[in-house]
VEXSERO-442304 format. One record per residue: x, y, z of N, C-alpha, C, O in turn; residue in three letters. Coordinates in nm, 4 decimals. Layout:
N
        n_X        n_Y        n_Z       ca_X       ca_Y       ca_Z        c_X        c_Y        c_Z        o_X        o_Y        o_Z   resn
          X          Y          Z          X          Y          Z          X          Y          Z          X          Y          Z    ala
...
# end
This chain:
195
        n_X        n_Y        n_Z       ca_X       ca_Y       ca_Z        c_X        c_Y        c_Z        o_X        o_Y        o_Z   resn
    -1.3821     4.3395     3.3477    -1.2730     4.2522     3.3125    -1.1475     4.2970     3.3859    -1.1117     4.4148     3.3817    met
    -1.0800     4.2035     3.4533    -0.9586     4.2406     3.5263    -0.8405     4.2509     3.4296    -0.8332     4.1792     3.3298    ser
    -0.7486     4.3417     3.4619    -0.6296     4.3589     3.3795    -0.5300     4.2496     3.4139    -0.5050     4.2217     3.5311    gln
    -0.4729     4.1875     3.3102    -0.3786     4.0777     3.3304    -0.2386     4.1149     3.2857    -0.1587     4.0272     3.2525    arg
    -0.2084     4.2413     3.2845    -0.0769     4.2852     3.2415    -0.0888     4.4078     3.1538    -0.1989     4.4534     3.1228    gly
     0.0247     4.4604     3.1143     0.0295     4.5821     3.0342     0.1189     4.5620     2.9132     0.2297     4.5095     2.9247    thr
     0.0706     4.6038     2.7979     0.1549     4.6114     2.6791     0.2212     4.7485     2.6821     0.1532     4.8510     2.6793    ile
     0.3516     4.7500     2.6876     0.4281     4.8743     2.6779     0.4808     4.8807     2.5360     0.5372     4.7831     2.4866    val
     0.4634     4.9947     2.4693     0.5158     4.9977     2.3332     0.4958     5.1261     2.2593     0.4505     5.2269     2.3137    gly
     0.5311     5.1193     2.1328     0.5218     5.2321     2.0414     0.3752     5.2642     2.0130     0.2939     5.1740     1.9927    cys
     0.3428     5.3913     2.0120     0.2049     5.4337     1.9906     0.1610     5.4418     1.8462     0.0494     5.4856     1.8181    gly
     0.2468     5.4003     1.7535     0.2127     5.4173     1.6125     0.0867     5.3401     1.5725     0.0144     5.3824     1.4822    ile
     0.0602     5.2284     1.6383    -0.0587     5.1480     1.6071    -0.1489     5.1333     1.7293    -0.2132     5.0298     1.7471    leu
    -0.1536     5.2354     1.8123    -0.2296     5.2219     1.9366    -0.3787     5.2025     1.9138    -0.4420     5.1287     1.9893    gln
    -0.4368     5.2654     1.8130    -0.5798     5.2449     1.7876    -0.6086     5.1000     1.7485    -0.7070     5.0401     1.7921    lys
    -0.5204     5.0460     1.6657    -0.5379     4.9093     1.6186    -0.5189     4.8085     1.7333    -0.5939     4.7116     1.7449    glu
    -0.4184     4.8327     1.8169    -0.3914     4.7420     1.9281    -0.5053     4.7467     2.0297    -0.5494     4.6424     2.0781    ile
    -0.5527     4.8657     2.0619    -0.6649     4.8755     2.1567    -0.7906     4.8073     2.1016    -0.8641     4.7424     2.1759    arg
    -0.8144     4.8221     1.9725    -0.9284     4.7549     1.9097    -0.9162     4.6035     1.9246    -1.0131     4.5365     1.9603    phe
    -0.7963     4.5491     1.8970    -0.7772     4.4042     1.9043    -0.7846     4.3520     2.0474    -0.8335     4.2414     2.0706    leu
    -0.7371     4.4296     2.1421    -0.7491     4.3902     2.2834    -0.8964     4.3770     2.3212    -0.9369     4.2801     2.3853    ile
    -0.9756     4.4756     2.2806    -1.1182     4.4733     2.3097    -1.1875     4.3589     2.2360    -1.2672     4.2862     2.2952    ser
    -1.1578     4.3432     2.1091    -1.2206     4.2395     2.0272    -1.1961     4.1001     2.0833    -1.2860     4.0161     2.0848    lys
    -1.0731     4.0760     2.1298    -1.0347     3.9427     2.1759    -1.0515     3.9220     2.3261    -1.0304     3.8116     2.3763    asn
    -1.0898     4.0284     2.3987    -1.1062     4.0163     2.5432    -0.9774     3.9788     2.6147    -0.9792     3.9010     2.7101    gly
    -0.8653     4.0344     2.5684    -0.7358     3.9973     2.6242    -0.7120     4.0530     2.7650    -0.6235     4.0045     2.8355    trp
    -0.7876     4.1518     2.8063    -0.7726     4.2037     2.9421    -0.6370     4.2638     2.9695    -0.5831     4.2482     3.0790    gly
    -0.5809     4.3324     2.8715    -0.4502     4.3951     2.8863    -0.4644     4.5468     2.8898    -0.5430     4.6041     2.8144    leu
    -0.3892     4.6105     2.9760    -0.3794     4.7560     2.9745    -0.2718     4.7937     2.8724    -0.1969     4.7081     2.8255    ala
    -0.2652     4.9215     2.8388    -0.1645     4.9671     2.7428    -0.0916     5.0890     2.7967    -0.1487     5.1708     2.8689    thr
     0.0341     5.0994     2.7608     0.1164     5.2166     2.7930     0.1977     5.2473     2.6680     0.3006     5.1848     2.6422    ala
     0.1501     5.3446     2.5910     0.2140     5.3752     2.4632     0.3059     5.4957     2.4732     0.2747     5.5946     2.5395    phe
     0.4197     5.4853     2.4061     0.5146     5.5953     2.3951     0.4952     5.6615     2.2596     0.4476     5.5971     2.1660    leu
     0.5314     5.7902     2.2471     0.5163     5.8579     2.1180     0.5996     5.7888     2.0095     0.7149     5.7521     2.0323    pro
     0.5404     5.7718     1.8929     0.6109     5.7039     1.7833     0.7305     5.7839     1.7333     0.8234     5.7267     1.6763    ser
     0.7294     5.9144     1.7538     0.8393     5.9996     1.7090     0.9695     5.9766     1.7832     1.0729     6.0287     1.7415    gly
     0.9684     5.9003     1.8918     1.0915     5.8716     1.9649     1.1912     5.7939     1.8789     1.3103     5.7904     1.9101    leu
     1.1436     5.7321     1.7715     1.2325     5.6535     1.6842     1.3440     5.7368     1.6228     1.4483     5.6824     1.5865    his
     1.3244     5.8658     1.6106     1.4264     5.9484     1.5454     1.5369     5.9909     1.6419     1.6325     6.0565     1.6007    val
     1.5252     5.9547     1.7690     1.6249     5.9902     1.8697     1.6449     5.8704     1.9628     1.5643     5.8468     2.0528    asp
     1.7526     5.7955     1.9406     1.7750     5.6731     2.0172     1.7842     5.6986     2.1675     1.7376     5.6170     2.2471    phe
     1.8434     5.8102     2.2063     1.8561     5.8409     2.3488     1.7188     5.8592     2.4126     1.6923     5.8066     2.5207    glu
     1.6314     5.9341     2.3449     1.4962     5.9559     2.3976     1.4149     5.8267     2.3970     1.3365     5.8014     2.4885    lys
     1.4338     5.7456     2.2939     1.3617     5.6184     2.2871     1.4032     5.5280     2.4030     1.3177     5.4706     2.4706    leu
     1.5327     5.5152     2.4261     1.5795     5.4297     2.5355     1.5307     5.4818     2.6700     1.4820     5.4049     2.7529    gln
     1.5436     5.6121     2.6914     1.5012     5.6708     2.8178     1.3515     5.6516     2.8402     1.3095     5.6117     2.9488    ser
     1.2712     5.6799     2.7382     1.1263     5.6662     2.7503     1.0841     5.5227     2.7749     0.9949     5.4963     2.8555    gly
     1.1487     5.4300     2.7050     1.1142     5.2891     2.7213     1.1543     5.2395     2.8604     1.0772     5.1695     2.9259    leu
     1.2735     5.2752     2.9049     1.3179     5.2315     3.0375     1.2285     5.2872     3.1477     1.1958     5.2166     3.2430    glu
     1.1889     5.4135     3.1348     1.0995     5.4731     3.2353     0.9635     5.4041     3.2362     0.9078     5.3774     3.3426    lys
     0.9109     5.3755     3.1189     0.7802     5.3099     3.1111     0.7870     5.1680     3.1663     0.6956     5.1242     3.2361    ser
     0.8937     5.0967     3.1357     0.9091     4.9611     3.1880     0.9241     4.9632     3.3403     0.8706     4.8768     3.4097    leu
     0.9972     5.0623     3.3915     1.0126     5.0742     3.5374     0.8782     5.1054     3.6029     0.8469     5.0528     3.7097    ala
     0.7990     5.1913     3.5385     0.6690     5.2290     3.5942     0.5715     5.1114     3.5950     0.4800     5.1066     3.6772    ala
     0.5911     5.0171     3.5039     0.5023     4.9010     3.4947     0.5764     4.7732     3.5334     0.5383     4.6638     3.4919    his
     0.6816     4.7874     3.6125     0.7618     4.6728     3.6553     0.6747     4.5652     3.7176     0.5906     4.5930     3.8031    gly
     0.6960     4.4432     3.6738     0.6168     4.3320     3.7256     0.4799     4.3195     3.6615     0.4121     4.2183     3.6796    gly
     0.4380     4.4214     3.5866     0.3059     4.4180     3.5214     0.3170     4.4030     3.3702     0.2188     4.3701     3.3037    gln
     0.4370     4.4272     3.3151     0.4517     4.4276     3.1699     0.4352     4.2868     3.1140     0.5114     4.1962     3.1477    thr
     0.3358     4.2696     3.0290     0.3129     4.1405     2.9641     0.4171     4.1193     2.8547     0.4827     4.0153     2.8492    ala
     0.4315     4.2192     2.7679     0.5333     4.2178     2.6638     0.5441     4.3590     2.6074     0.4646     4.4472     2.6399    phe
     0.6438     4.3778     2.5225     0.6714     4.5084     2.4654     0.6385     4.5062     2.3170     0.6816     4.4166     2.2445    val
     0.5613     4.6061     2.2717     0.5288     4.6174     2.1294     0.6305     4.7111     2.0634     0.6099     4.8322     2.0542    phe
     0.7387     4.6520     2.0186     0.8424     4.7209     1.9423     0.9099     4.6186     1.8535     0.9098     4.4989     1.8822    tyr
     0.9673     4.6677     1.7454     1.0569     4.5852     1.6662     1.1980     4.6079     1.7185     1.2184     4.6434     1.8346    gly
     1.2944     4.5866     1.6303     1.4344     4.6126     1.6657     1.4630     4.7603     1.6380     1.5487     4.7942     1.5564    ala
     1.3905     4.8462     1.7067     1.3883     4.9893     1.6773     1.5013     5.0668     1.7442     1.5153     5.1871     1.7225    cys
     1.5796     5.0005     1.8231     1.6931     5.0628     1.8919     1.8080     4.9629     1.8881     1.7845     4.8433     1.9055    his
     1.9321     5.0080     1.8659     2.0431     4.9121     1.8601     2.0624     4.8324     1.9889     2.1212     4.7242     1.9866    pro
     2.0139     4.8844     2.1000     2.0265     4.8159     2.2288     1.8923     4.7586     2.2766     1.8756     4.7308     2.3954    arg
     1.7983     4.7412     2.1858     1.6646     4.6964     2.2253     1.6692     4.5666     2.3055     1.6073     4.5572     2.4115    met
     1.7411     4.4678     2.2565     1.7435     4.3392     2.3278     1.8039     4.3543     2.4671     1.7570     4.2912     2.5619    asp
     1.9063     4.4364     2.4804     1.9677     4.4604     2.6116     1.8689     4.5299     2.7062     1.8557     4.4913     2.8223    his
     1.7998     4.6322     2.6555     1.7025     4.7063     2.7373     1.5950     4.6111     2.7902     1.5588     4.6162     2.9078    ile
     1.5450     4.5250     2.7031     1.4376     4.4338     2.7420     1.4878     4.3214     2.8323     1.4156     4.2756     2.9209    leu
     1.6112     4.2773     2.8099     1.6690     4.1749     2.8981     1.6833     4.2302     3.0399     1.6556     4.1603     3.1374    lys
     1.7265     4.3562     3.0508     1.7412     4.4195     3.1823     1.6062     4.4257     3.2554     1.6002     4.4128     3.3776    gln
     1.4986     4.4455     3.1787     1.3643     4.4547     3.2385     1.2952     4.3186     3.2475     1.1850     4.3079     3.3013    ala
     1.3606     4.2146     3.1944     1.3061     4.0790     3.1960     1.1699     4.0706     3.1264     1.0743     4.0136     3.1789    asp
     1.1645     4.1292     3.0069     1.0431     4.1216     2.9247     1.0808     4.0827     2.7821     1.1965     4.0945     2.7418    val
     0.9829     4.0369     2.7077     1.0018     4.0006     2.5675     0.9258     4.1010     2.4808     0.8373     4.1720     2.5282    val
     0.9622     4.1049     2.3540     0.8948     4.1951     2.2601     0.8280     4.1166     2.1489     0.8508     3.9970     2.1312    arg
     0.7461     4.1868     2.0758     0.6818     4.1280     1.9590     0.7893     4.0902     1.8571     0.8857     4.1645     1.8386    thr
     0.7735     3.9764     1.7916     0.8717     3.9396     1.6895     0.8532     4.0262     1.5652     0.7406     4.0575     1.5266    pro
     0.9621     4.0636     1.5043     0.9561     4.1436     1.3820     1.0607     4.2523     1.3809     1.1049     4.3000     1.4855    gly
     1.0992     4.2902     1.2617     1.2011     4.3937     1.2440     1.1516     4.5302     1.2887     1.2247     4.6048     1.3538    gln
     1.0274     4.5631     1.2539     0.9699     4.6936     1.2881     0.8174     4.6837     1.2805     0.7622     4.5791     1.2465    asn
     0.7509     4.7943     1.3127     0.6041     4.7914     1.3180     0.5410     4.7657     1.1815     0.4323     4.7085     1.1739    cys
     0.6070     4.8067     1.0745     0.5514     4.7838     0.9411     0.5507     4.6341     0.9103     0.4509     4.5807     0.8619    val
     0.6614     4.5673     0.9382     0.6659     4.4231     0.9158     0.5660     4.3504     1.0057     0.4987     4.2571     0.9619    glu
     0.5567     4.3937     1.1313     0.4611     4.3329     1.2243     0.3188     4.3510     1.1725     0.2365     4.2602     1.1840    ile
     0.2898     4.4673     1.1157     0.1546     4.4954     1.0688     0.1227     4.4273     0.9353     0.0192     4.3622     0.9217    tyr
     0.2117     4.4425     0.8372     0.1843     4.3932     0.7021     0.2212     4.2469     0.6819     0.1683     4.1814     0.5920    leu
     0.3105     4.1956     0.7638     0.3652     4.0632     0.7402     0.4938     4.0761     0.6609     0.5144     4.1734     0.5884    gly
     0.5803     3.9763     0.6756     0.7144     3.9834     0.6186     0.7132     3.9888     0.4657     0.7941     4.0600     0.4062    gln
     0.6229     3.9149     0.4017     0.6214     3.9093     0.2552     0.5886     4.0444     0.1922     0.6621     4.0912     0.1052    glu
     0.4795     4.1075     0.2347     0.4404     4.2376     0.1768     0.5417     4.3443     0.2149     0.5795     4.4266     0.1316    ile
     0.5859     4.3434     0.3400     0.6858     4.4407     0.3844     0.8114     4.4322     0.2978     0.8594     4.5342     0.2484    phe
     0.8644     4.3123     0.2790     0.9882     4.2952     0.2015     0.9694     4.3368     0.0560     1.0559     4.4022    -0.0021    ser
     0.8557     4.2987    -0.0026     0.8298     4.3344    -0.1424     0.8278     4.4848    -0.1618     0.8923     4.5371    -0.2526    arg
     0.7532     4.5551    -0.0760     0.7418     4.6994    -0.0906     0.8747     4.7695    -0.0581     0.9103     4.8683    -0.1223    glu
     0.9462     4.7190     0.0397     1.0756     4.7759     0.0751     1.1731     4.7629    -0.0408     1.2442     4.8579    -0.0737    leu
     1.1766     4.6453    -0.1029     1.2652     4.6222    -0.2174     1.2312     4.7128    -0.3348     1.3188     4.7493    -0.4132    glu
     1.1036     4.7489    -0.3468     1.0619     4.8364    -0.4568     1.0857     4.9840    -0.4260     1.0641     5.0695    -0.5118    gln
     1.1301     5.0142    -0.3034     1.1669     5.1514    -0.2703     1.0688     5.2285    -0.1854     1.0724     5.3516    -0.1844    gly
     0.9805     5.1596    -0.1135     0.8784     5.2287    -0.0334     0.9370     5.2934     0.0914     1.0276     5.2397     0.1551    ala
     0.8825     5.4109     0.1245     0.8939     5.4665     0.2585     0.7539     5.4535     0.3165     0.6581     5.5072     0.2608    phe
     0.7415     5.3822     0.4283     0.6105     5.3491     0.4845     0.5594     5.4611     0.5745     0.6344     5.5184     0.6535    phe
     0.4308     5.4910     0.5612     0.3703     5.5991     0.6376     0.2385     5.5533     0.6992     0.1401     5.5305     0.6289    leu
     0.2386     5.5405     0.8313     0.1141     5.5156     0.9039     0.0493     5.6487     0.9391     0.1131     5.7538     0.9318    phe
    -0.0769     5.6436     0.9771    -0.1528     5.7635     1.0109    -0.0831     5.8479     1.1181    -0.0755     5.9701     1.1054    glu
    -0.0327     5.7836     1.2230     0.0279     5.8574     1.3336     0.1445     5.9446     1.2868     0.1561     6.0602     1.3277    asp
     0.2303     5.8894     1.2014     0.3430     5.9692     1.1517     0.2949     6.0787     1.0569     0.3493     6.1892     1.0570    trp
     0.1947     6.0493     0.9770     0.1425     6.1517     0.8857     0.0880     6.2707     0.9645     0.1097     6.3860     0.9273    ala
     0.0173     6.2417     1.0734    -0.0428     6.3483     1.1542     0.0607     6.4303     1.2309     0.0363     6.5467     1.2626    leu
     0.1760     6.3704     1.2610     0.2794     6.4380     1.3409     0.4100     6.4585     1.2642     0.5154     6.4773     1.3250    his
     0.4034     6.4549     1.1319     0.5229     6.4572     1.0484     0.6135     6.5772     1.0767     0.7342     6.5611     1.0949    trp
     0.5564     6.6949     1.0802     0.6401     6.8151     1.0972     0.7158     6.8139     1.2290     0.8333     6.8503     1.2325    arg
     0.6514     6.7732     1.3367     0.7211     6.7729     1.4651     0.8231     6.6598     1.4736     0.9280     6.6765     1.5357    glu
     0.7942     6.5451     1.4123     0.8870     6.4313     1.4180     1.0086     6.4565     1.3299     1.1222     6.4495     1.3766    ile
     0.9850     6.4854     1.2047     1.0953     6.5027     1.1101     1.1641     6.6374     1.1300     1.2840     6.6501     1.1050    ile
     1.0899     6.7367     1.1743     1.1486     6.8682     1.1992     1.2605     6.8655     1.3007     1.3507     6.9493     1.2966    gly
     1.2554     6.7683     1.3933     1.3616     6.7573     1.4937     1.4932     6.7121     1.4334     1.5999     6.7538     1.4785    glu
     1.4867     6.6268     1.3315     1.6098     6.5731     1.2742     1.6473     6.6364     1.1407     1.7621     6.6258     1.0977    val
     1.5527     6.7016     1.0749     1.5800     6.7645     0.9461     1.5234     6.9057     0.9408     1.4397     6.9351     0.8556    met
     1.5674     6.9932     1.0299     1.5184     7.1304     1.0242     1.5855     7.2051     0.9083     1.6911     7.1649     0.8592    pro
     1.5230     7.3123     0.8668     1.5892     7.3968     0.7665     1.5392     7.3748     0.6258     1.4191     7.3618     0.6022    gly
     1.6312     7.3709     0.5340     1.6054     7.3699     0.3908     1.5223     7.2488     0.3479     1.5667     7.1350     0.3635    asn
     1.4013     7.2723     0.2936     1.3172     7.1602     0.2509     1.3766     7.0807     0.1347     1.3448     6.9630     0.1178    pro
     1.4618     7.1434     0.0551     1.5244     7.0717    -0.0563     1.6190     6.9638    -0.0059     1.6362     6.8609    -0.0713    glu
     1.6804     6.9862     0.1095     1.7675     6.8839     0.1671     1.6849     6.7614     0.2051     1.7259     6.6480     0.1800    ile
     1.5676     6.7846     0.2661     1.4788     6.6735     0.3006     1.4391     6.5961     0.1756     1.4459     6.4732     0.1734    met
     1.3981     6.6674     0.0727     1.3571     6.5999    -0.0516     1.4723     6.5175    -0.1091     1.4529     6.4043    -0.1535    arg
     1.5902     6.5747    -0.1078     1.7070     6.5053    -0.1615     1.7360     6.3770    -0.0841     1.7651     6.2735    -0.1440    ser
     1.7281     6.3835     0.0468     1.7531     6.2658     0.1302     1.6491     6.1575     0.1040     1.6843     6.0412     0.0843    ile
     1.5218     6.1946     0.1037     1.4167     6.0944     0.0835     1.4187     6.0381    -0.0577     1.4020     5.9175    -0.0760    phe
     1.4390     6.1238    -0.1588     1.4421     6.0738    -0.2966     1.5656     5.9893    -0.3228     1.5638     5.9021    -0.4097    arg
     1.6732     6.0142    -0.2484     1.7936     5.9330    -0.2643     1.7778     5.7928    -0.2069     1.8444     5.6994    -0.2515    gly
     1.6911     5.7781    -0.1097     1.6758     5.6491    -0.0413     1.5483     5.5743    -0.0794     1.5406     5.4528    -0.0610    ala
     1.4479     5.6450    -0.1322     1.3172     5.5829    -0.1577     1.2626     5.6262    -0.2932     1.3019     5.7289    -0.3485    his
     1.1700     5.5441    -0.3453     1.1075     5.5760    -0.4743     0.9649     5.6265    -0.4589     0.9158     5.7003    -0.5443    lys
     0.8979     5.5874    -0.3510     0.7596     5.6309    -0.3307     0.7237     5.6240    -0.1832     0.7910     5.5587    -0.1034    tyr
     0.6175     5.6921    -0.1503     0.5626     5.6968    -0.0149     0.4422     5.6036    -0.0128     0.3481     5.6220    -0.0900    leu
     0.4444     5.5034     0.0754     0.3328     5.4097     0.0841     0.2556     5.4367     0.2120     0.2991     5.4000     0.3212    leu
     0.1404     5.5016     0.1973     0.0540     5.5314     0.3114    -0.0327     5.4089     0.3394    -0.1017     5.3585     0.2507    ala
    -0.0282     5.3622     0.4635    -0.0976     5.2391     0.5015    -0.2228     5.2735     0.5814    -0.2162     5.3336     0.6886    ile
    -0.3371     5.2336     0.5259    -0.4654     5.2539     0.5946    -0.5081     5.1237     0.6594    -0.5103     5.0183     0.5959    arg
    -0.5421     5.1332     0.7877    -0.5970     5.0171     0.8584    -0.7477     5.0389     0.8743    -0.7974     5.1484     0.8480    ser
    -0.8205     4.9354     0.9172    -0.9634     4.9549     0.9436    -0.9900     5.0560     1.0550    -1.1023     5.1046     1.0684    pro
    -0.8885     5.0882     1.1348    -0.9040     5.1836     1.2448    -0.8598     5.3248     1.2069    -0.8780     5.4181     1.2850    cys
    -0.8022     5.3415     1.0886    -0.7512     5.4724     1.0471    -0.8641     5.5711     1.0225    -0.9732     5.5344     0.9789    ser
    -0.8351     5.6965     1.0515    -0.9226     5.8052     1.0094    -0.8805     5.8482     0.8699    -0.7990     5.7821     0.8055    gly
    -0.9361     5.9584     0.8240    -0.8983     6.0121     0.6934    -0.7739     6.0989     0.7114    -0.7820     6.2103     0.7632    asp
    -0.6600     6.0477     0.6689    -0.5373     6.1266     0.6768    -0.4801     6.1544     0.5379    -0.3595     6.1722     0.5210    phe
    -0.5700     6.1577     0.4386    -0.5268     6.1789     0.3006    -0.4607     6.3157     0.2808    -0.3625     6.3262     0.2072    ser
    -0.5124     6.4195     0.3445    -0.4516     6.5522     0.3292    -0.3123     6.5552     0.3913    -0.2198     6.6130     0.3343    ala
    -0.2976     6.4932     0.5079    -0.1675     6.4904     0.5735    -0.0673     6.4070     0.4938     0.0498     6.4435     0.4834    glu
    -0.1135     6.2946     0.4374    -0.0251     6.2111     0.3548     0.0184     6.2857     0.2294     0.1339     6.2759     0.1878    ala
    -0.0735     6.3602     0.1694    -0.0388     6.4398     0.0511     0.0648     6.5461     0.0862     0.1543     6.5747     0.0067    ala
     0.0528     6.6042     0.2045     0.1509     6.7048     0.2478     0.2883     6.6412     0.2679     0.3898     6.7014     0.2327    ala
     0.2927     6.5208     0.3238     0.4199     6.4503     0.3407     0.4799     6.4178     0.2041     0.6009     6.4297     0.1843    val
     0.3954     6.3770     0.1108     0.4411     6.3492    -0.0250     0.5051     6.4739    -0.0867     0.6104     6.4658    -0.1500    ser
     0.4415     6.5868    -0.0679     0.4944     6.7136    -0.1199     0.6277     6.7478    -0.0534     0.7220     6.7888    -0.1210    glu
     0.6356     6.7311     0.0776     0.7585     6.7666     0.1504     0.8754     6.6761     0.1135     0.9895     6.7217     0.1069    met
     0.8477     6.5474     0.0895     0.9549     6.4527     0.0593     0.9849     6.4425    -0.0891     1.0905     6.3930    -0.1284    thr
     0.8917     6.4895    -0.1719     0.9091     6.4757    -0.3157     0.8850     6.3338    -0.3653     0.9263     6.2996    -0.4761    gly
     0.8189     6.2509    -0.2854     0.7919     6.1123    -0.3227     0.6479     6.0962    -0.3682     0.5567     6.1549    -0.3101    leu
     0.6279     6.0169    -0.4718     0.4933     5.9836    -0.5191     0.4166     5.9151    -0.4061     0.4710     5.8299    -0.3358    glu
     0.2904     5.9528    -0.3894     0.2066     5.8943    -0.2851     0.1265     5.7769    -0.3405     0.0545     5.7896    -0.4395    leu
     0.1409     5.6627    -0.2743     0.0606     5.5443    -0.3043    -0.0096     5.5025    -0.1757     0.0329     5.5378    -0.0657    arg
    -0.1178     5.4268    -0.1915    -0.1963     5.3827    -0.0754    -0.2051     5.2315    -0.0703    -0.2086     5.1643    -0.1734    trp
    -0.2087     5.1790     0.0513    -0.2291     5.0367     0.0730    -0.3289     5.0204     0.1868    -0.3050     5.0664     0.2985    leu
    -0.4412     4.9544     0.1577    -0.5387     4.9205     0.2611    -0.5058     4.7804     0.3104    -0.5006     4.6857     0.2320    asp
    -0.4837     4.7678     0.4401    -0.4453     4.6385     0.4962    -0.5265     4.6103     0.6215    -0.5529     4.6998     0.7018    ala
    -0.5655     4.4848     0.6369    -0.6434     4.4430     0.7530    -0.5550     4.4236     0.8757    -0.4351     4.4518     0.8742    gly
    -0.6174     4.3752     0.9805    -0.5498     4.3598     1.1096    -0.4992     4.2179     1.1352    -0.4521     4.1883     1.2450    leu
    -0.5083     4.1312     1.0366    -0.4788     3.9898     1.0590    -0.3364     3.9642     1.1081    -0.3165     3.8908     1.2049    glu
    -0.2376     4.0242     1.0419    -0.0981     4.0002     1.0825    -0.0705     4.0559     1.2210    -0.0056     3.9908     1.3028    asn
    -0.1194     4.1758     1.2473    -0.0999     4.2364     1.3789    -0.1671     4.1509     1.4866    -0.1094     4.1278     1.5929    leu
    -0.2873     4.1047     1.4594    -0.3603     4.0227     1.5559    -0.2849     3.8929     1.5851    -0.2748     3.8515     1.7005    glu
    -0.2323     3.8290     1.4810    -0.1578     3.7043     1.4993    -0.0302     3.7282     1.5796     0.0071     3.6469     1.6642    ala
     0.0362     3.8401     1.5525     0.1589     3.8729     1.6247     0.1310     3.8999     1.7724     0.2036     3.8512     1.8591    cys
     0.0274     3.9763     1.8012    -0.0072     4.0047     1.9405    -0.0500     3.8776     2.0131    -0.0128     3.8563     2.1285    leu
    -0.1273     3.7939     1.9464    -0.1714     3.6687     2.0068    -0.0516     3.5802     2.0400    -0.0448     3.5223     2.1485    ser
     0.0431     3.5699     1.9461     0.1636     3.4903     1.9703     0.2463     3.5501     2.0830     0.3043     3.4769     2.1632    ala
     0.2522     3.6828     2.0897     0.3294     3.7491     2.1952     0.2679     3.7236     2.3323     0.3404     3.7067     2.4304    ser
     0.1362     3.7206     2.3402     0.0690     3.6887     2.4654     0.1043     3.5463     2.5083     0.1341     3.5213     2.6251    ile
     0.1005     3.4536     2.4128     0.1313     3.3137     2.4443     0.2775     3.2962     2.4865     0.3084     3.2124     2.5712    lys
     0.3667     3.3751     2.4276     0.5097     3.3636     2.4589     0.5527     3.4498     2.5754     0.6694     3.4484     2.6146    asn
     0.4589     3.5252     2.6313     0.4902     3.6129     2.7431     0.5349     3.5302     2.8631     0.4955     3.4146     2.8791    ser
     0.6165     3.5908     2.9454     0.6639     3.5226     3.0657     0.5629     3.5319     3.1796     0.5872     3.4802     3.2886    arg
     0.4501     3.5974     3.1547     0.3457     3.6079     3.2571     0.2552     3.4864     3.2443     0.1804     3.4779     3.1470    lys
     0.2584     3.3926     3.3369     0.1835     3.2676     3.3217     0.0325     3.2836     3.3235    -0.0385     3.1939     3.2781    pro
    -0.0193     3.3957     3.3746    -0.1644     3.4098     3.3853    -0.2275     3.4730     3.2628    -0.3484     3.4962     3.2628    asp
    -0.1507     3.5020     3.1578    -0.2094     3.5633     3.0373    -0.2689     3.4583     2.9458    -0.3224     3.4918     2.8401    leu
# end
């Protein structure tokens, strides 16, 4: 199968996206950036701009939400579009479930963040673990770990994050339907006429 473009984006759902590309025969390559870049806007912008430059003319669309205050400007400069949605959780779960859980106080946890929690959060919250707990408990009521059909067993890592944040751990099993619909729509709305 020939490649018809590249999805450049956040690696938080790379297993799910690669599965859907294969399932649907979309013929797209992928270039994923580390999901931990979200905690540092400068690194996120730099990484995204470098990846877009490396795939210039090949980028079908960008898999990101409004994850950077200058996201629309960055993508306009590269003449590419992104997946619609506020963030990867909304893109994955759909707006209704995302909004409901957010309103109830959820902090969302995908497998990728659970597996890399210490290195991601350690960069922005080093030091006293009580400060981390205080910050998370002040902003959230529970930790919602999201399992996809592509997830491995990250229950131990999720439990460790729950302990570190002081948030009750809850689980949500969710299918790939919303993500698949979003990617399909993004392919159709891409500026690449051959997709």
